[in-house]
DRENDOKOL-634541 format. One record per residue (C-alpha): residue in three letters; x, z, y. Coordinates in steps of 0.25 Angstrom, whole numbers, plus 2048, in hexadecimal, padded with zeros to 3 digits. Layout:
ALAXZY/...
This chain:
METD915C71AD/ARGD8B5BE1B7/ILED845C41C3/SERD7F5B81CB/ALAD725BD1D1/LEUD755CA1D6/PHED6D5C81E2/LEUD605C81D9/CYSD625D71D6/LEUD645DA1E5/LEUD585D21EC/PHED505DF1EC/LEUD5B5E81F1/GLYD535EF1FA/VALD4A5F41EF/GLUD545F61E4/LEUD546051E6/SERD466081EC/GLYD3E5FD1E5/GLND415FD1D6/TYRD366051CF/PHED3D6061C2/GLYD4A6001BD/ARGD576051B8/ASND6260A1C1/LYSD716061C4/PROD776141C7/ARGD846161CE/TYRD896231C8/ARGD966241D0/ASPD9D61E1DD/PHEDA96141DB/ASNDB46151E5/PHEDB96061E4/LYSDC66011E9/VALDCB5F31EA/LYSDD75EC1E4/GLUDDA5DE1EA/THRDE05D41E1/PRODE35C51E4/HISDD55C11E0/TYRDCD5CE1DF/ASPDC85DA1E6/ILEDC75E41DB/HISDBE5F01DD/TYRDC15FC1D4/TYRDC160B1D4/VALDC960D1C7/LYSDD46171CA/ASNDDD6111BF/THRDE66071C7/ASPDEB6011BA/VALDDD5FD1B7/ILEDDA5F71C4/ASNDE75EF1C4/TRPDE55EA1B6/LEUDD75E51BB/ALADDD5DF1C7/GLUDE75D81BF/ASPDDD5D31B5/SERDD45CE1C0/GLUDDF5C51C6/LEUDE25C01B8/TRPDD45BC1B6/TYRDD45B51C3/ASPDDF5AD1C0/TYRDDA5A91B3/HISDCC5A51B8/ARGDD159E1C4/GLUDDA5951BB/ALADCE5921B1/LEUDC45901BC/GLYDCC58A1C7/HISDC65931D1/GLUDCA59D1DB/ILEDC15A81E0/PRODC45A81EF/PHEDC35B61F2/LEUDC75C41ED/ASNDBD5C51E2/PRODB75D31E1/METDB75DB1D4/ILEDB15E91D1/PHEDB75F11C6/TYRDB05FD1C0/ASNDB76071B7/ASNDAD6061AC/HISDA06001A8/ALAD9860D1AB/GLUD9D60C1B9/PHED9C5FD1BA/GLND8D5FE1B7/GLND8B6061C4/THRD915FA1CD/ASND895F61D9/ALAD905E91DA/ILED855E31D2/SERD765E71D1/GLYD6F5EA1C4/GLYD735F21B8/ILED805EF1B0/GLYD7F5EF1A1/VALD895F5197/GLYD8C5E7193/THRD905E21A1/GLYD9F5E11A1/GLYDA05DC1B0/VALD985D51BA/THRD9C5CA1C4/GLUD925C81D0/GLYD915BC1D9/PHED8F5C11E7/LYSD9D5C71E9/ASNDA35C11DC/ARGDA55D01D8/VALDAA5D31CA/ILEDA55E11C6/METDAA5E71B8/PRODAE5F31B1/VALDBB5F61AA/SERDB85F619B/PHEDBD5FF190/SERDC55F218B/ASNDD05EC193/GLNDCC5DF18D/GLNDBE5E0190/THRDC15E419F/HISDCB5D819F/GLNDC15CE19A/VALDB55D21A2/LEUDBE5D21AE/GLYDC15C31AB/HISDB35C01A7/GLUDAD5C51B5/LEUDB85BE1BD/VALDB45B11B7/HISDA65B41BD/ALADAD5B71CA/PHEDB35A91C9/GLNDA55A31C4/PHED9D5A91D0/ASNDA75A51DA/ILEDA85971D5/ILED985951D5/ILED9459E1E1/GLYD9F5991E9/GLYD9E58B1E5/ASPD9A57F1EE/SERD8E57B1E7/THRD8A5881E0/SERD855961E4/ILED815A31DD/ARGD7459C1D9/SERD7C5921D1/LEUD8059D1C7/SERD7259B1C1/ASND7658D1BC/VALD815931B3/PROD7C59A1A6/LEUD835A71A2/TRPD8B5A1197/ILED935991A1/ILED955A41AA/GLUD985AF1A0/GLYD9E5A6195/METDA85A119F/ALADAC5AF1A3/GLUDAE5B3194/TYRDB65A7191/METDBF5A819D/SERDC15B719A/ILEDC25B718B/GLYDC65A9187/ARGDC45A217A/VALDC95AC170/ASPDBE5B616F/PRODB95BB161/PHEDAE5C2167/THRDA75B616D/ALADAB5AD161/METDA35B7159/TRPD975B3161/METD995A515F/ARGD9B5A6150/ASND8E5AE14F/ALAD875A2157/ILED8C59814D/LEUD895A1140/ASND7B5A3146/GLUD7959414A/ASPD77598159/VALD82591161/PROD7B58E16E/SERD7C581176/LEUD82582184/GLUD7457F189/LYSD6E58B182/METD7A595186/ALAD7159A192/ASND685A0188/PROD6B5B0189/ARGD6B5B117A/TYRD795AB17A/PHED825B5181/PROD885AE18C/TYRD955B618C/ARGD985B217D/TYRD925A417C/GLYD975A118A/GLNDA55A4187/ALADA559C17A/ALAD9F590182/TRPDA959118D/SERDB4592183/PHEDAF58517D/LEUDAD57E18A/ALADBB582190/GLYDC157F183/TYRDBB571182/TYRDBB56D191/GLYDC6576196/ASPDC658219F/GLNDC75791AC/THRDB85771A9/LEUDB35851AB/LYSDB15851BA/ARGDAB5771BB/PHEDA057B1B0/LEUD9D5881B7/GLUD9C5811C5/GLUD945751C0/SERD8A57D1B8/ALAD885861C4/LYSD8457A1CD/TYRD7C5721C3/GLYD7A5791B6/VALD8157A1A9/PROD7E56C1A4/TYRD835651B0/GLYD8F56F1B1/ALAD9356C1A2/PHED9355D1A5/SERD9A55E1B2/ALADA55671AC/PHEDA756119E/GLYDA255319F/GLND98555194/ASPD89559194/LEUD85567190/GLUD7F563183/THRD8B55C17E/ILED94568182/SERD8A57117B/GLYD8B56A16E/METD9A56A16F/TRPD9A579171/GLUD9157C165/SERD9A57315C/ALADA757A161/LEUDA258815D/LYSD9D584150/THRDAA57B14D/TYRDB3586151/TYRDAC59214A/GLUDA658D13D/PRODB358C136/PHEDB459C138/LEUDA659E133/GLYDA8599125/GLND9B59811E/GLYD9459C12B/LYSD8E5A9125/GLUD905B612B/SERD975C1122/ARGD8E5CB11B/ILED975D711C/GLYD905E411F/LYSD825E911D/THRD795E7129/LEUD755F412F/LEUD6F5F113D/SERD695E4141/LYSD5D5DE148/GLUD565E113C/ASND565F013E/SERD5C5F214C/GLYD5F5E8157/ARGD675DB159/ILED725E315F/ASND775EE157/VALD855F315C/SERD8F5FE15C/PROD8C60514F/SERD9161314D/LEUD9161813E/SERD9062713C/PROD9C62E135/ASND93630129/GLYD8F622128/ARGD80625129/TRPD7C621137/VALD7F616141/VALD7D616150/PHED7D609156/METD78602163/SERD6D5F7163/GLUD635F016C/LYSD595F3161/ASPD4E5F716B/LEUD525EB174/PHED535F1182/SERD605F8181/THRD6B5FB177/ASPD68608171/ILED6F611167/PHED69613159/LEUD6C61B14D/ALAD6A61513F/ASPD6C618131/ALAD7A61212D/ARGD7560E11F/THRD68608122/GLYD68604130/GLUD5B60B133/ILED5B60F141/ARGD5861E142/ARGD57620151/LYSD5B61B15F/LEUD66624162/SERD67621171/SERD6161717B/LEUD6161618A/VALD5261A18A/LYSD54626181/ASPD6162A188/SERD5D626196/ASPD6862E19C/LEUD72623198/ASPD7461719F/ASND7860F193/PHED8060E186/ASND8D607184/PHED885FE179/LEUD935F317B/GLUDA05FA179/SERD9D607173/ALAD9860D166/GLYD9461C164/THRD9B62615B/TRPD96630151/SERD9A63F150/PRODA1642143/ASND9564913D/SERD8C63C13F/ARGD82644147/GLUD85641156/PHED8863315C/ALAD8F631169/PHED8E624172/VALD9261F180/GLYD8761E18B/PHED8761B19A/LYSD826261A3/ARGD846281B2/GLYD8F61E1B3/GLUD986221A8/ASND98622199/VALD9362E191/LEUD94633182/VALD8663517C/ILED8563D170/LYSD7963C167/ASND7364415C/ALAD72638152/GLUD6763F14A/ASND5D641155/GLYD62638160/ASND6364416A/THRD6F643174/GLUD7864F172/GLUD8164C17D/THRD85642188/PHED92644190/SERD9C63C198/VALDAB63B194/ARGDB264219F/GLYDBB6391A7/VALDB762D19E/PRODAB6261A5/ALADAB61A19C/PHEDAD61B18D/THRDA9614180/ASNDAA614171/PRODAA62316E/THRDAF628160/TRPDAD63615B/SERDB963E155/PRODB7642147/ASNDB865114B/GLYDAC64F154/ARGDB3655160/GLUDB7649168/ILEDB263B16C/ILEDBC63016F/VALDB8625179/THRDBE61917F/GLYDBD61C18E/ASNDBF61519B/VALDC561D1A6/GLUDC96161B3/GLYDC96081AC/GLNDD260D1A1/THRDCE60E192/ASPDD361918A/LEUDCE62217E/PHEDC8630182/ALADC463C179/VALDB864517E/ASNDB6652178/ILEDA7653175/LYSDA6662177/SERDAF664183/LYSDAD656189/ARGDBC65618C/VALDC264818C/ARGDD0644187/GLNDD763718A/ILEDDD63117D/THRDE3624182/ASNDE8620190/ASPDED612192/ARGDE8605197/TYRDE4600189/SERDD5600184/GLUDD3609179/ILEDC5607173/GLNDBC60B168/PRODC3617162/TYRDC061D155/PHEDC562914D/ASNDC962913E/SERDC2634135/ASPDCB640138/GLYDCD63D147/SERDDC63B146/LYSDDC62C14A/LEUDD5624155/ILEDD4615154/PHEDD060C15F/SERDD25FE165/THRDDC5FC170/ASPDE15F0178/GLNDEF5F617A/ARGDF75EB172/SERDF05E017A/PHEDF65E7187/GLUE035E9181/GLUE055DC179/GLYDFC5D2180/ARGDED5CD17F/THRDE75C3175/TYRDE15B717B/GLYDE05BE188/LYSDD95CB182/TYRDDD5D9180/THRDDA5DC172/TYRDD85E916A/ASPDE15EF15F/LEUDDD5FB157/ALADE560815A/ILEDE5615152/METDE8622159/ASPDED62F154/TYRDE263815B/SERDEB64415C/SERDF763E161/GLYDF1632168/SERDFB628162/ARGDF661B15F/GLUDF960F156/ILEDF4601159/LEUDF15FA14C/ASPDF75EC14A/ILEDEA5E6146/PHEDE55D914B/HISDEC5DA158/GLYDE65D0162/ALADD85D115C/ASPDCE5DB161/ASNDCE5E7157/ILEDC35F115B/ASNDB95FB157/PRODC260214D/THRDBB60D144/PHEDC1616139/ASPDB961512C/HISDB7620122/GLUDC561E11C/ASPDCB61D12A/ASNDCD60E129/VALDCB607136/TYRDBF5FD137/PHEDC15F4144/METDBC5E714A/SERDC55DB14C/ASPDC45CD151/ARGDD25C914B/ASPDCD5BC145/GLYDC35B8150/PHEDB85BF148/ARGDB45CE14C/ASNDB45D513E/METDB65E3139/TYRDC45E7133/LYSDCA5F312C/TYRDD85F912E/GLUDDD603124/PRODE760D12B/ALADED61111E/THRDF160311A/GLYDF15FB126/LYSDE75F111F/VALDDD5E9128/SERDD15E3122/ARGDC65DA127/METDB95E1123/THRDAE5D7129/ASPDAF5C712A/PHEDA35C4133/LEUDA35B6139/THRD9D5BC146/GLYDA25CA148/LEUDA15D814A/SERD9D5DB158/GLYD955E4162/ILED905DE16F/SERD9D5DD176/ARGDAB5DA170/TYRDAF5E8170/SERDA25EF16B/PRODA45F815F/VALD9F5F2152/LEUDA55FB147/SERDA2609142/ALADA6610135/ALADA261D12F/ARGDAD62812E/LYSDA762E121/ARGDA2622119/ASPDA6614116/ARGD9D60C120/VALD9F60412C/LEUD965FD136/PHED985F113E/THRD915E8148/HISD905D9144/TYRD8C5CF14E/TYRD845C3148/GLYD795BB14D/ASND785C115B/GLUD765CF154/TYRD7E5DB153/ILED7D5E0144/VALD825EE13F/LYSD875ED131/GLUD8D5F7128/ALAD965F711C/SERD9F5FF113/SERDAE5FB112/ASPDAC5F5104/LYSDA25EB10A/LEUDAB5E6115/LEUDB55DB113/ASNDC25E3112/GLUDCB5D6113/GLUDD95DA117/VALDDF5D2123/ASPDEC5D112A/PRODEB5DA137/ARGDF55D013E/ILEDEC5C413E/VALDE35C114A/ASPDDD5B314B/PHEDD25B0156/GLUDCE5A2152/ALADC05A614D/GLYDBF5AE15A/THRDC25A3163/LEUDB859B16B/PRODB858C16A/VALDBD58216E/VALDCC58316C/GLYDD757916D/LEUDD256E175/ASNDDE56E17F/ARGDD557018B/THRDD9578197/ASPDD8586192/ILEDDB58F19E/VALDD359B19A/ASNDD859E18C/ALADE759A190/ASNDE65A519B/LEUDE05AF191/ASNDEB5AD187/ASNDF65AF191/ILEDEF5BA198/ASPDFB5C4195/GLUE045BA19C/TYRDFC5BB1A9/ALAE055C11B4/VALDFB5CB1BA/LEUDFC5CF1C8/ASPE035DB1CC/GLUDFB5E61D2/ASNE035E51DF/ASNDFB5D81E1/PHEDEE5E11E2/ARGDEA5E81EF/SERDE15F41F0/LYSDD75F51FB/LYSDCB5FD200/TYRDBD5F91FA/SERDB65F0204/PRODA65EF202/ARGDA65E1207/PHED985E120A/GLND935D320B/LEUD885C9209/ASPD875C61FA/TYRD7B5BD1FA/ILED725B5203/GLYD655AF1FE/GLYD585AA203/GLYD5459F20C/ALAD4F59D21A/GLYD47592222/VALD3F59022F/GLYD34586231/VALD2C58223D/SERD2157723C/ASND16571245/SERD0956B240/THRCFB568245/PHECF8576240/GLYD0157D249/THRD1058124A/TYRD1558B240/THRD2359123F/GLYD27597231/LEUD3359D22B/GLND3659F21D/GLYD425A4215/GLYD4B5B0213/VALD595B5210/ASPD5E5C0207/LEUD6C5C6209/LEUD735CF200/PHED7F5D7205/GLYD885E01FC/ASPD955E71FB/METDA05E51F0/LEUD9B5F11E7/GLYD8D5EE1E9/ASND8B5FC1EF/HISD855F71FC/GLND7B5EC1FD/LEUD725E6208/PHED675DC205/SERD5F5D5210/GLND535CC20E/LEUD4D5C421A/ALAD415BC218/LEUD375B4220/ASND2B5AD21C/GLYD215A8227/GLUD235AC235/ILED2D5B423C/TYRD245C123A/ASPD265BF22B/PHED355C122C/GLYD385CD222/GLYD455D321C/ARGD4B5DF217/VALD595E4216/SERD5D5EE20B/TYRD6A5F6209/LEUD6E5FC1FC/ASND7A6071FA/ARGD7E6091EC/SERD8B60F1EE/ASND8761D1E9/ARGD7F6221DE/LEUD736231E7/ALAD706151EC/TRPD696131F8/GLYD64608202/ALAD5C60520E/GLYD535F9212/VALD4D5F321E/SERD425E921D/HISD375E2225/ILED2D5DC21C/PROD215D3222/LEUD155D3219/ARGD0C5C721C/THRCFD5C5219/GLYCF15BF220/PHECE45B821F/ARGCDE5AB224/SERCD05A8229/LEUCC959B22E/GLYCBE59C239/PHECB9595246/GLUCBC599254/GLUCB9594262/ILECC658F269/GLNCC858B277/PHECD057F27B/SERCD957E288/ASPCCE57628F/GLYCC458128D/SERCBC57B282/THRCB9582275/ALACB757E267/THRCB5584259/SERCC2585251/LEUCC5587243/VALCCE593243/ASPCD8595237/GLNCDD5A3239/ILECEA5A8232/ASNCED5B7233/ILECFA5BC22F/LEUCFC5CB22D/ARGD0A5D022C/VALD0E5DE227/PHED1C5E222B/ASPD235ED223/LYSD305F2229/GLND385FC221/VALD45604220/SERD4860A212/LEUD5261320C/PHED536141FC/ALAD5C61B1F2/HISD5E61A1E3/LEUD656251DB/PROD666211CC/PHED6962C1C2/SERD6B6221B7/THRD676141B3/THRD596191B0/LEUD566241BA/ARGD576231CA/LEUD5162A1D6/GLUD4E6211E1/GLYD476231EF/GLYD4561D1FC/PHED4161E20B/GLUD3A614214/ILED34613222/GLYD2F607229/HISD23601231/ARGD185F822D/GLYD125EE238/PHED085E3238/ARGD065D523F/TRPCFA5CC23F/ASPCFC5BE243/GLNCF05B5245/THRCF15A6246/LYSCE459D249/ASNCE558E246/PHECD958724D/TYRCD357A248/THRCC757124C/GLUCBB576246/ASPCBC56C23A/GLYCCA571237/PHECD1564239/ILECD9565246/PHECE257124A/LEUCDF576258/GLYCE958125A/GLNCEF58F256/GLUCEE59D25B/ARGCF75A8256/GLUCF45B7259/ARGCFA5C4255/ILECEF5CD251/ASPCF05DC253/VALCF05E3245/GLYCEE5F2248/ASPCF45FD240/GLUCEE5F9232/ILECEA5EE22A/ILECDE5F1220/PHECE05E8214/ASNCD45EE20C/GLNCCE5FC20A/PHECDA600201/TYRCE55FC20A/THRCE85FD219/LEUCF65F921E/GLNCFB602229/LYSD055FF234/GLYD10609238/METD1B611232/ILED1E611223/GLYD2861A21B/GLYD2A62120F/ALAD33627204/ASND346271F5/ILED3C62D1EA/ALAD3B6291DB/LEUD4162D1CE/VALD426201C5/GLYD4661F1B6/ASPD466131AE/ASND4D6101A0/SERD4360619C/TYRD475F8196/PHED405EC19B/GLYD3B5E2191/LEUD365D4194/THRD2C5D819E/SERD2B5E719E/PROD325F319A/LEUD325F618B/TYRD3A602188/GLYD3E60F190/GLND3761619B/ARGD356161AB/PHED316201B5/ARGD306211C4/LEUD2C62E1CC/SERD2B62C1DB/ILED266331E7/GLUD2462B1F5/ARGD2062F203/SERD1B62520D/ILED1962821B/GLYD13621227/ILED08618226/ASND0861A217/ASPD08629215/TYRD0862E207/TYRD106341FB/GLYD1162D1EE/ILED156311E0/LEUD186281D5/GLYD1A62B1C6/ASPD1C61F1BC/TYRD216201AE/ARGD226151A3/LYSD27616195/TYRD2A60B18B/TYRD2B60C17C/TRPD32600175/THRD2E5FE166/LYSD315F0163/PROD2A5E7165/VALD215EF16F/SERD235F817B/ILED1960317E/ALAD1960618D/PHED12612194/ARGD116131A3/GLYD0B61F1AC/METD0B61E1BB/THRD056251C7/TYRD076231D6/VALD0062C1E0/ARGD0062B1EF/PHECFC6371F8/ASPCF7639206/GLNCF562B209/GLUCEE62A217/ILECEC61B217/ASNCEA60F20E/SERCF7608212/ILECFD609204/TYRCF56001FA/PROCEE6081F0/PHECF16071E1/PHECE85FE1D9/ILECE96021CB/GLYCE75F41C6/GLNCF25EE1CE/METCFD5E61C7/GLYD055F01BE/PHECFB5FA1BD/VALCEE5F91B5/ARGCEC5EB1B0/GLYCDE5E41B0/TYRCD95EA1BE/ASPCE15E01C7/TRPCD45D91CB/ALACCE5E51D1/PHECCE5DF1DF/GLYCCA5D11DB/ASNCBE5CA1D7/ASNCC05CD1C8/PHECC05DC1C9/SERCB25DC1C4/GLYCB85D71B7/ILECBE5E51B4/GLYCB05EA1B2/GLYCA75F61B7/ASPCA55FB1C5/LEUCB45FD1C7/ASNCB85FD1D6/PROCC65F81DA/GLUCC76051E3/GLNCC760D1D6/LEUCD46071D3/ILECDC6091DF/GLYCE36161E6/SERCEF61C1EB/LYSCF26231DE/METCF261D1D0/ALACF66211C2/LEUCF96171B7/ALACFC6161A8/SERCFF60A1A0/PHED02608191/GLUD085FB18B/ILED0D5F517E/ARGD175EA182/THRD1D5E0179/PROD275D517D/PHED205C8179/THRD295BD17C/GLYD385BE17F/PROD455C1178/LYSD445C2169/GLND4A5D0168/LEUD3F5D5171/ALAD325CC171/METD295C8166/ILED2B5B9169/GLYD395B516D/SERD3A5AD17A/ASND465AB184/VALD3C5A618F/LEUD2F5AE18E/PHED305BD190/THRD225C418E/ASPD1D5D118A/LEUD0F5D5184/ALAD085E2188/LEUCFC5EA184/PHECF95F318F/PHECF05FF193/ASPCEF6021A2/ALACE860E1A9/GLYCE96121B7/ILECE16181C3/ALACE36181D2/PHECDD6221DC/ASPCDF6281EA/GLUCDC6361E7/PHECDD63F1DB/SERCD06441DE/GLUCCA6361DB/LEUCCE6371CC/GLYCC36401C9/SERCB763B1D1/SERCB362F1D9/PHECB862C1E7/GLUCAF6261F1/GLYCA76211E5/LEUCB361C1DD/LYSCBB6231D3/PROCC961E1CF/GLUCC86161C2/VALCD26161B7/ALACD66081B5/METCDA6051A6/SERCDD5F819F/VALCE35F3192/GLYCE85E518F/VALCF35DC18C/SERCFE5D5194/VALD095CB193/ARGD155CD19C/ILED1D5C119F/ASND2B5C11A5/LEUD2D5B41AD/PHED3C5B21AC/GLYD3F5C01B3/ALAD385BB1C0/METD2B5C31BD/ILED225C91B2/LEUD145C41B1/GLUD095CD1A9/PROCFC5C61A6/TYRCF35D01A0/TRPCE55D219A/ALACDF5E019D/TYRCD25E7199/PROCCF5F11A4/PHECC75FD19F/GLNCBB5FC1A7/GLUCAD5FA1A4/ASNCA95EB1A1/SERCB85E71A2/LYSCBE5DA19D/VALCCC5D519A/VALCD35D21A7/PHECDF5C91A9/GLYCEA5CD1B3/LEUCF85C91B7/ASND045D21BB/PHED115CE1C1/ILED195DA1BE/PROD225DF1B2/GLYD1C5E81A8/TRPD1C5F71AC/
């Protein structure tokens, strides 16, 4: 995955902990004691205790280095840093990159230090391939960022299909039934994109990019890989294509589209998809992505995962006969103690009595088993598997006492059994092979699973570890690897009601369902889909059979939709096939056989002949933070000028510096800026320590705030000869407020949705008033001279009757509990809830206590979201007006009153006085009905890839006051007024840069009229 603009996430480092009002967290649940292993080309950071695993990763890294160096003709001129995590849940806690890491992120490469950061997967092949993929990015970034005419900003010229597609092609190669399935789907649905359109996000850059690179490399040769990348980074894709291939992009694009159709159409027959199976779940009654179906043993219910409600992948219960969705069994809003679900690699499992359902969740940095009562959706139990921090694909034993999982312990994948009652854990396998997707037969005597053992023992196929089926005698532990389609991926085995085995295989280049009959050894093809059976990833579970009746469910990928179908055995193909025949012609990416330089595929095909480096070539050494400058940006300049109007010296510019250590645990950000004179020099330095669960930081800042005014008048001046004259005086007054501050802040996340934060600060506020007088002849045409004078300001500046700025010490402390499991739509949250409870104490020139309570709830019922907000803030014991009071009509509060201090205030109506709308305390309530108007088709009323807008009907009400006693009576002749309004607004997302909200509001005041206003903030 490309992380080319990491610095954008760090520009506000000093307020990352103390300034984020809402937002999710990135918890660090445990400390990692990293060590370093140096290889000829890498510094590998790891904490895995299994030396065999780290040596294998080191050997594999060196293999990929040699392969990528040969294909790209490039050397990385330093020991490239790599950071390995034992599993995905721990990888999600990395500080090497900022921001959250999703379940689907297999690894990350960032540009500043060229770090590769990734976890060890449940599959040996997936770990191997992701490692190769991310190391392609390491080469790409070094080529571009370290180039003579390119820099990190040049990455913006390169679309993702080039970056990610090259990484997929160089780590997987041309033979790939999974990507071929996507390309056949594009042809069947007449949706093959031109290369010019490939940047459109609807064309997944990994799959389409891999296919495009297979074509380009096959037609022009692998020696063009680097040149196309470099030239595209310099000048854009059209020029890069012409420079690398000698033809314009339009011509190449036509050749690419023709190559796909020419190659695949012979495999597609009449071009019509098979109709096997009855559609049970699709976008007609659920979402577009319906995956990981799990059929109850009695065949009555199905639990599946879907993005039906758009904002997250949730778990639903449906009738297995009709597809009617009965309830949402679990969601990250409903089960807010969970950080996420494993919806890519894991399905859940039913209890033998079809009453309980268990699935895998992420919680507090490890995987947990969640057991739900399927009838009412209540959680009966949530527990971790002792000693197994990462696991997937649970299967319930027929006796109901155990659940078997595929577990990852210290980077090694094995099968484990957990006793549901005692929670005792027993390891079933113990070897270097990946045993995945286990499933019991009807009486629990046999356990079937997929394993890559033969690939390790007999060699890989087209450079890949592939999966065979294995049956284990559960009591003795002995296993038999079935000689069925060896060299293909045979996954997701499941026993049916007769203890025959359904499984998915890509043995002919298509991904279809097969059946193995243990009694006879007969293998039959059960489906003949032209696209294929698939979940979101290549190892996602797609099949589920009932133990007590003749019914099987499967997920069919077609038309960019994942459809769950159901069938009985007599409705399936039941076509006997030879289990020894494997042919990947239909699963190969064009073009093939042009006799061009083919470095990538030749290396992959001979991967088992590669002479891996012996571990004696590796050297262990202590971890070194290597704290260094990561990024420098900004600009600076100085100018001095003379003119008939005087001599001026001005400076403008700034510089941003970002420092960090290897693991991202310590970061330092400095920002220096100057705009004007030397007095306008400002800056801040912030340090952040994220090495422990309690993250903390410190900051020092000097911020000059500049304002002023100008006046014209006449004044008698005296010349050097003693004469006087009347002069026109242009008087410029510059008032500067200097805030110097030292701050400490801390952040303790309990989960991704709940945190405790706080901070302390102390500083000083000072003033400076500079007055410049420019003298002109009385008619204003001739400049006579200039005088500059510093004016004594005193200890306070009175801005108006409500606000007096004081000079002196400032300080304070605050603490807050923040929760946020909401999901943001196009311009505002649409689903979930948020809250913030905080207390603050200010000392010095601002002496007060403050208490804040803010709660927001969002109910999503497509196509609208119903939003509620209740908020109150009170300040006590304020001695002076040095903190600006709340104005209840300010932006983000009650709409329609924002002209209270302008000439149009009378338009609100009545005898309302602006003073009735301000105070040191406030209470606010809001209600909105929001609907996405233009944007993505699956969310908005009108589909658009450019214009993202929401419509909202709103009601706002609020009151501001200084003392609680004012609420029941007038105060100095004025009584605080409850401001209320109704109206309609349009929120517009300007390409992610800002959100505008023009609105029309009707204030509830006597003789009111509709008021137009404009906000510059996202929806609350």
